[in-house]
C-alpha positions as CSV (number, residue, x, y, z in Angstrom):
1,M,31.1,37.2,39.0
2,Y,32.1,39.3,36.0
3,S,33.3,36.2,34.2
4,I,29.8,34.7,34.3
5,L,28.3,37.8,32.8
6,L,30.9,37.9,30.1
7,Q,30.4,34.3,29.2
8,G,26.6,34.9,28.7
9,Q,27.2,37.9,26.5
10,Q,29.6,36.0,24.2
11,N,27.1,33.3,23.5
12,N,24.2,35.6,22.4
13,W,24.9,34.9,18.7
14,S,25.1,31.1,19.1
15,F,21.3,30.5,19.3
16,P,20.4,32.4,16.1
17,L,23.3,30.8,14.4
18,M,22.2,27.4,15.5
19,M,18.6,28.1,14.2
20,V,19.9,29.2,10.8
21,L,22.2,26.1,10.6
22,M,19.3,23.8,11.5
23,F,17.0,25.4,8.8
24,G,19.8,25.0,6.3
25,I,20.2,21.3,7.0
26,L,16.4,20.8,6.9
27,Y,16.2,22.6,3.6
28,F,19.0,20.7,1.9
29,F,18.1,17.2,3.2
30,M,14.3,17.3,3.2
31,I,12.6,20.2,1.3
32,R,14.9,20.5,-1.7
33,P,14.8,16.7,-2.7
34,Q,11.0,16.7,-2.4
35,Q,10.8,19.8,-4.7
36,K,13.1,18.1,-7.2
37,K,11.1,14.9,-7.2
38,A,7.8,16.8,-7.7
39,K,9.4,18.7,-10.6
40,D,10.6,15.5,-12.2
41,Q,7.2,13.8,-11.8
42,K,5.4,16.8,-13.3
43,K,7.9,16.7,-16.3
44,F,7.3,13.0,-16.7
45,T,3.5,13.3,-16.7
46,E,3.7,16.0,-19.4
47,E,6.0,13.9,-21.6
48,I,4.0,10.6,-21.6
49,K,2.3,9.8,-24.9
50,K,0.0,7.3,-26.4
51,G,1.7,3.9,-26.8
52,D,4.0,4.2,-23.8
53,Y,4.2,1.3,-21.4
54,V,3.7,2.7,-17.8
55,V,3.3,1.6,-14.2
56,T,0.7,3.3,-12.0
57,I,1.2,4.2,-8.3
58,G,-1.1,1.1,-7.6
59,G,1.3,-1.2,-9.5
60,V,-0.9,-1.7,-12.6
61,H,1.3,-2.3,-15.7
62,G,0.0,-1.5,-19.1
63,R,0.1,0.5,-22.4
64,I,-1.4,4.0,-22.8
65,A,-4.3,3.4,-25.3
66,E,-5.9,6.9,-25.1
67,M,-5.1,10.3,-23.6
68,E,-7.4,13.1,-22.6
69,D,-6.7,16.3,-20.7
70,D,-6.2,15.0,-17.2
71,T,-6.9,11.3,-17.7
72,I,-5.4,8.4,-19.6
73,I,-6.8,5.0,-20.5
74,V,-4.4,2.2,-19.9
75,E,-4.8,-1.1,-21.7
76,V,-3.7,-3.8,-19.3
77,E,-4.7,-6.8,-21.6
78,R,-6.2,-7.0,-25.0
79,G,-9.6,-5.4,-24.5
80,A,-9.2,-4.6,-20.8
81,R,-8.9,-0.9,-20.3
82,I,-8.8,1.1,-17.1
83,R,-9.1,4.9,-16.8
84,F,-6.6,6.7,-14.6
85,S,-5.7,10.2,-13.7
86,K,-2.4,11.3,-15.3
87,S,-1.0,11.9,-11.8
88,A,-1.5,8.2,-11.0
89,V,1.2,7.2,-13.5
90,S,4.4,6.7,-11.5
91,M,7.0,5.7,-14.2
92,E,7.6,4.1,-17.5
93,S,7.5,0.3,-17.5
94,T,11.0,0.1,-19.0
95,K,12.3,2.3,-16.1
96,A,10.5,0.0,-13.6
97,A,12.1,-3.1,-15.1
98,A,15.6,-1.4,-15.0
99,K,15.0,-0.4,-11.3
100,K,13.9,-3.9,-10.4
101,A,17.0,-5.4,-12.1
102,A,19.3,-3.0,-10.3
103,S,18.0,-4.0,-6.9
């Protein structure tokens, strides 16, 4: 009977330890990569400039013709321009081509 009570007392620290371990795994495999990706995307949108070839999140390829505060105008063909939010730009066209060639 005493051995059952002693076993229960020894494992009191295991549940909090397991919770801390699970939170650590969740942080390093889910939260941290998302934060890094968001930081990289924000840095990219701040660095784009007029004349860059870009790809939007919808898959539209084109060259940045004009830039305003929160919007850009992408020229997809000669004379065909589309207005997008800066956050709609996903990557540079050269990076998209390199990624496609790698896969």
